[in-house]
N, C-alpha and C positions, 0 to 999 in steps of 0.2 A: 690668340687669333681665332676667328670664327670659322667653323667648318662650313663648306659649301652646301652640304646637304641640309643643314638647318635653315639656311637662307631660302633655299628652294621650297622647303616645307612651309615656311611662313607665307610665301606668296600664294600658296594654294588655299589658304584659309579665307573664308568669307567673313569680312569684317563688318559688313553691313548689319544694322540692327533690324529686327523684325518690325513691320509696320504695326503700330498699336491699333486697337479697335477704334479708339477716339484719337484722332490726329488734329492738333490745333492748326496745322497748316491748311487743312481742307476748309475750315470755317473762317479763315482769315484772321484768327486770333493771334497767331504767331506768324510774323512776316518772313517770307523766304528771302533768299539772296538775290533773286531776280527782280530788280526794280527797274522801271523805265522800259525803253525799247529793247527788243530782242536784238542779238548781235547778227543773226543770220540775215542775208539779203532777202528782200521781199520777192516772193515767187508766186504771188497771187492766191496762196492758200490762206485759210483762216488762221489767225494768230490768237492763242489763248494764253493768259497770264495767271500767276498766282495772286497777284496783288493789283488792286484797282486804284486809279488816281482819286484823290480826295474830291477833285472837281466833279467827277462822275457820280460820286456818292452824294454830294450836295445837290447835284442836278436831279438825281432820283428822288431824294427826300423832298425837294421843292415841287417836283411833278406830283408826287403823292399828296402833299399838302394842298396844292392847287386843285387836285381832283376832289378832295374832301370839301374844300371851299366851294367848288363848282356844285357839288351835290347840295350843300347848304343854301347857296344862292338860288339854285333851281327850285328848291322847295319854297323859298321866300317869294320868288316870282310867280309860282303856281298859286300860292295863297293870295297874291295880289290880283289875280285874275288872268294870268298868262296861261299858256298851254304848252305842253311838251311836244316837240316836233318829232323826236326820235320815237318811233312806235314801240320798240322793244322796251325802252325805259318808261314809256307811258304805261305799258301793261304792268311793269313791275311796280310803278308808283301806285296804280289803282289797286293792285293786290296788297302791297304792304310797303310802307315807307322804309322800314328796317331792312327788308329784302333789297330794295332799290339801293340804299346806301352801302350795304354789305357787298352786294354783287359788283357795284361800280368800283369800290375800293379794291376788291379782290381781283377783278379783271385788270385794273391798272397795275396793281402790285405784281401780278404774274407776268404781265407784259414787260414791266421794268426789269424783272429778274432775267428774263430771256434776253432783253436788249443789253443788260449789263454783262452777261456772259459773252455775248458776241460783239462787244463794243469795238473791237479792232477789225471786224470783217468789212471788206470793201463792198459797197453796193454798186457803185460805178467808179470810174477812174479816180475822181477826187472826193468822193462822198463815202464816208464810213458810217457805221451805225451810231457811233458816238455823236457825229454831227446831226444825225436824225433826232437823237435825244434832245439836243439843244434846240432844234426846230420845234419839237413837241413842247418844250418848256416855253418857248416864245409864243406858240399858239395858245397854250393854256393861259398865259398871262394876258393875251389879247382877249380871250373869251371872258376872263374874270372882269376885265375892264368894261366889256360890253354888257355883262350882266349887271354890274353896278350902275351903268347908264340906264338900263331898263328899269331897275328899282327906283332910281331918281325920277324917271318919267312917271312911274306908277304913283310915287309919293306926291308928285306935283298935281295929279288929277284930283 
């Protein structure tokens, strides 16, 4: 039979492991146990998770790809005789095409990282940040279609 003092001594021990310097959970390499919606009721505060839905990852990759395609099509339109309306991007293009492409993709990537971190935050009653990302994806898709239309018009002249 076990002695009562040994049981109480076991309870005082800290069984948790020390956090390593490199933790696979922080980078999303190793998935945690919390998948899906949190169990706590919604109280209006921001909700952050360890794991993101694949649809949000595909949305981010698609937005970044469309941003690169937008830069490429913009340069093609400019070589066909068009002009850049955005004054900031026009200054960058005049200075260096490499700077234009690098800064455009870097700004898009940083914005997507911030939006991914806060994807569950409510902007208004029924609108969350993840819905905003899907609207951005739709807007970029429309912009790419418009740029292709402009290139077809330039080719027809």
